[in-house]
N, C-alpha and C positions, 0 to 999 in steps of 0.2 A: 743844721739843726743838732746834730748831735752834740755839739759843745754846750747850748743852749741846755737842753734837755740830757743831758748824760749821767748816765746812772738812774734816772729815772722812769717809772711808768705813766703812761698816761692812760684814760678811760676813753671808754666808749659811749657814747649816748646812752645805750643799753647796758652799761656797767661790765662790761668786758675792761680785760687788762690789756693794753698795747706799747709794745717795744715802740719808740719814739723814731727811735733810727730807720727801721724799717719801714712806720707809716710817713716820716718826714720828707725821708730822701729823695734828693733832687726836684726838690719841689719848693714852690714859693709858698712863705706859713703868714696865714694872718693870725696876729695874738689880740684875741677878743677879750677886754675885758670889760664886765659887765655884770648885773646882776637882776634876780626878777624883780626886785622891788623899787628898780629905779623906771621911771616911766619915761624917761628918752632911750632908756634900753629898750622895753618893749614897744617902742615906737620902731626902732631899726632894727631888732633882729628878724621880723619876718621879711625887712630886706636884704638883710645878708642872706637869708634862708635861697629866697628868690635867685640871686647872684651866684650862690653858691650850686644850687640845681641847675642853674643854666650851665655853669662850665662843665659839671661834673656827671650829670646822672643823662644817659641815654646818647653821650659823646663817645665818639671810637678814633686814637684814646680820648680817656679823659683829662682834661687841664689838669698841669703839674700844681695843683694849687691844693691847700690844705687849712682849715682852720682849727687854732688851739683855743678851748677857752679858760679864759682864768677866771674864776668868779669871785662876785664882792658879795655873796648871799651870807645870809647871818648865821645859818647851818647846812648842814650835809642835805637835811631832808628840801631845804627850801631850793638849795642848787639840784637837785637829782626832777624836783616838781619843775622848775623854768626850764630845765635842759628838755624834760618829757614833753611838756607842751608848748613848747614854741621853738626848740634848736633846730637847725639842722644835723645830718646824720655827720658832724665831726667831732672831733677830739676834746678832750678837760685832762685840764689838770687835777688831781683827785683834791677834793674839797680840804681835806686836811692837811696837805704838805705844805710845811712852810715856808718853799722855794715860790708859792704865790707874792711872799713879800718884796723877795731878790728882785724877780721879773719886775713889779710894778717900780721898785727904784731904780734898777735897771734903764728902765725904758719911760722913765719919769712920766708916772702916769698920777695924774694929781684930781682927774675927778673919771666920769664915766658916762655913757660908753666911750670906750676908746679902740679903732682897729689899727693896729701897727703891724704895717706888712715888712717882712723881714726877708734876708737873702737866709743860704743855707749856713754860712756863718753866723748868722742869730745879726748881721750889720742894719741897720734900719733903711729899707727901701723908704719908705714915706711913714710918717705916723697919723697922716689925715686921710687914711682908710674910707674911713665913715664918710667923710667930704666926698671923696673921689669917686665912689662908689653910687654916692647921691646925685652929683650932680655929672657924672660920665657914663655909669651902667658897667656894660662888660667890656668897653674899650680901654679901661684902665687896666684891663689883666694885662694886655698887651705891652704899657709901658713898662709893670712892675716886672714882666718876664724879661723884657730886655734889660733893662737893668739887675734883675737876677743874677744874669749869666749862664742860664741853665739850658741845657741842650734839651732839644724838642722837637717834638714835631706836630707839636696840637696846633691845630686852626680852628681861625674863629667866624 
């Protein structure tokens, strides 16, 4: 993910700046293209929250997984409100970063919500993360991990 977010900062749900190189190293990453005004997004976000919590919270070691939210909200305030009200404790590209347009183009995002699961290189594992989580639950993570070729000792 160093290549994808090189020279950028991400933000935590609570507004803290985060170095993507450190936060995303050796992890499967879900790029979550979404917005608070989008009802299908508001329908899926709690499902993604539960998935994220089950993989990371209370697990030793936690799963090598992270979500980066790329907002299609209309304002920074709208984005912050959506993150505060509905998001898990994951990361986001800052609202005013124009790089979100490049990411939408790179990953061919034509509609939201879209959850693109990527390797460390930014190469797509699947662009159907949302469907796979809904259909398979936590078991889809094991498949992503195998494809991602990440060394891990995570057990589900």
